[in-house]
C-alpha positions in Angstrom: 35.6 100.9 -97.4 33.1 98.9 -95.4 34.0 100.7 -92.3 33.5 104.1 -94.0 30.1 102.9 -95.2 29.0 101.8 -91.8 30.2 105.1 -90.2 28.3 107.2 -92.8 25.1 105.2 -92.5 25.4 105.4 -88.7 25.8 109.2 -88.8 22.7 109.3 -91.0 20.4 107.3 -88.7 21.9 108.5 -85.4 20.2 111.4 -83.5 21.5 114.8 -84.6 24.9 115.6 -83.1 27.8 118.0 -83.9 29.6 115.5 -86.1 26.5 114.6 -88.2 25.7 118.3 -88.6 29.2 119.2 -89.6 29.4 116.4 -92.2 25.8 116.3 -93.3 26.5 117.1 -96.9 29.0 114.3 -97.3 26.8 111.8 -95.3 23.7 112.7 -97.5 25.8 112.4 -100.7 26.8 108.9 -99.7 23.4 107.7 -98.3 20.9 109.1 -100.8 19.4 107.7 -103.0 20.8 104.2 -102.8 20.9 103.6 -99.0 18.0 105.7 -97.9 16.4 104.7 -94.6 12.7 104.9 -93.9 9.9 103.1 -92.1 7.6 102.4 -95.0 8.2 98.7 -94.6 6.2 98.9 -91.4 3.7 101.5 -92.4 3.4 101.4 -96.2 1.8 104.2 -98.1 -0.4 102.4 -100.6 -0.5 103.7 -104.1 -3.5 105.7 -105.2 -2.4 105.8 -108.8 -0.8 103.5 -111.3 2.2 105.0 -113.1 3.6 103.8 -116.4 7.1 105.1 -117.1 8.2 105.0 -120.7 11.5 106.0 -122.3 12.7 106.9 -125.8 16.2 107.6 -126.9 17.9 109.9 -129.4 21.0 109.2 -131.4 22.8 111.7 -133.6 24.0 110.1 -136.8 27.4 110.9 -138.3 25.7 113.1 -140.9 24.2 115.2 -138.0 20.6 114.0 -138.2 18.8 113.0 -135.1 17.2 109.6 -134.9 14.5 109.2 -132.2 13.5 105.7 -131.1 9.9 104.6 -130.3 8.7 104.5 -126.7 9.9 101.7 -124.5 7.8 100.7 -121.5 10.1 100.5 -118.5 7.3 99.7 -116.1 6.3 96.6 -118.1 9.9 95.3 -117.9 9.8 95.7 -114.1 6.4 94.1 -113.8 7.4 91.2 -116.0 10.6 90.6 -114.0 8.6 90.5 -110.7 5.8 88.3 -112.0 8.1 85.7 -113.4 10.5 85.5 -110.4 9.5 83.4 -107.5 11.7 85.5 -105.2 11.7 89.0 -106.6 14.1 91.5 -105.0 12.8 94.6 -103.3 15.0 96.6 -105.6 13.5 95.1 -108.7 10.0 95.9 -107.5 10.6 99.4 -106.3 13.7 101.1 -107.8 12.0 102.8 -110.7 8.8 103.7 -108.8 10.8 105.1 -105.8 13.1 107.1 -108.1 10.0 108.7 -109.7 8.4 109.4 -106.3 11.7 111.1 -105.2 11.7 113.1 -108.5 8.2 114.3 -107.8 9.2 115.3 -104.3 12.3 117.3 -105.4 11.2 118.9 -108.6 8.6 121.6 -109.3 6.3 121.4 -112.3 9.0 122.9 -114.6 11.2 119.8 -114.3 14.3 121.9 -113.4 16.3 120.8 -110.3 16.4 123.6 -107.8 18.7 121.9 -105.3 21.7 119.5 -105.3 19.4 116.8 -104.0 17.0 117.4 -106.9 19.8 117.2 -109.4 21.1 114.0 -107.8 17.6 112.4 -108.0 17.3 113.5 -111.6 20.6 111.9 -112.5 19.5 108.7 -110.6 16.2 108.5 -112.5 18.0 109.2 -115.8 20.6 106.5 -115.2 18.1 103.9 -114.2 16.2 104.6 -117.4 19.3 104.6 -119.6 20.6 101.4 -118.2 17.3 99.6 -118.6 16.9 100.8 -122.2 20.4 99.8 -123.0 19.8 96.3 -121.6 16.8 95.7 -123.8 17.3 97.6 -127.0 19.9 97.6 -129.8 21.7 100.7 -131.1 23.5 103.7 -129.7 22.0 106.7 -128.0 23.2 109.9 -126.3 19.9 111.4 -125.0 16.9 110.0 -123.2 13.4 111.3 -122.6 10.8 109.9 -120.2 7.0 109.9 -120.4 5.0 109.2 -117.3 1.4 108.2 -117.6 -0.5 108.4 -114.3 -3.7 106.4 -114.1 -5.9 107.0 -111.0 -7.1 103.9 -109.2 -10.8 104.0 -108.7 -12.3 103.2 -105.3 -13.7 99.7 -105.2 -17.5 99.5 -105.6 -19.5 99.2 -102.4 -21.6 96.1 -101.9 -25.0 96.9 -103.0 -24.3 100.0 -105.2 -22.3 103.1 -105.6 -20.7 104.8 -102.6 -22.2 108.1 -101.7 -19.9 111.1 -102.0 -17.2 109.2 -104.0 -16.0 111.3 -106.9 -15.5 109.5 -110.3 -11.9 108.7 -111.1 -9.8 111.5 -112.7 -8.7 111.0 -116.2 -5.2 109.8 -117.0 -2.4 112.4 -116.9 0.6 112.3 -119.2 3.9 114.1 -118.3 6.8 114.5 -120.7 10.2 115.2 -119.2 12.8 117.1 -121.1 15.5 115.3 -123.1 18.5 114.5 -120.9 22.0 113.9 -122.1 23.5 110.6 -121.1 26.9 109.0 -121.5 26.9 107.4 -124.9 25.3 104.0 -124.7 26.1 101.4 -127.3 23.9 98.4 -127.1 24.1 95.3 -129.1 
């Protein structure tokens, strides 16, 4: 299995060739989103907004009624894990944030996947949220919904007064994603 992994990652990062073109669908299915390669470590793209990602769940009771949970702050869980760990992992710091960034890149404003990659990213984001909620909440659920609050980061004040030509920060934006079915999660 390790040899297959190395071969598929090599085909992803190697210059385009007949083999990588012929098997691009299989290679991309294996590599994205878990083993994605990029150069952001060396040229980071600083955030211009703060995003808070929240989740709530829905459970259908035996009598057929739907029970919706309160909102659960996934971003706060990530932030807390990083702040209280002297050696936080890159994954703990970036998994949820990068999954959301990929979702924005692959989905239009209607939140419907229009490609296989978009569908894969949607499932990835949904699974991260479902797993994190299940790890911190009690009870069963079959559906999950995300709410993303985007707070613009204001430019720092200039020494000696306001900066000329700098627009005031935009107001916060809240985006509700549709309910997504998940494999039944029973937490306890």
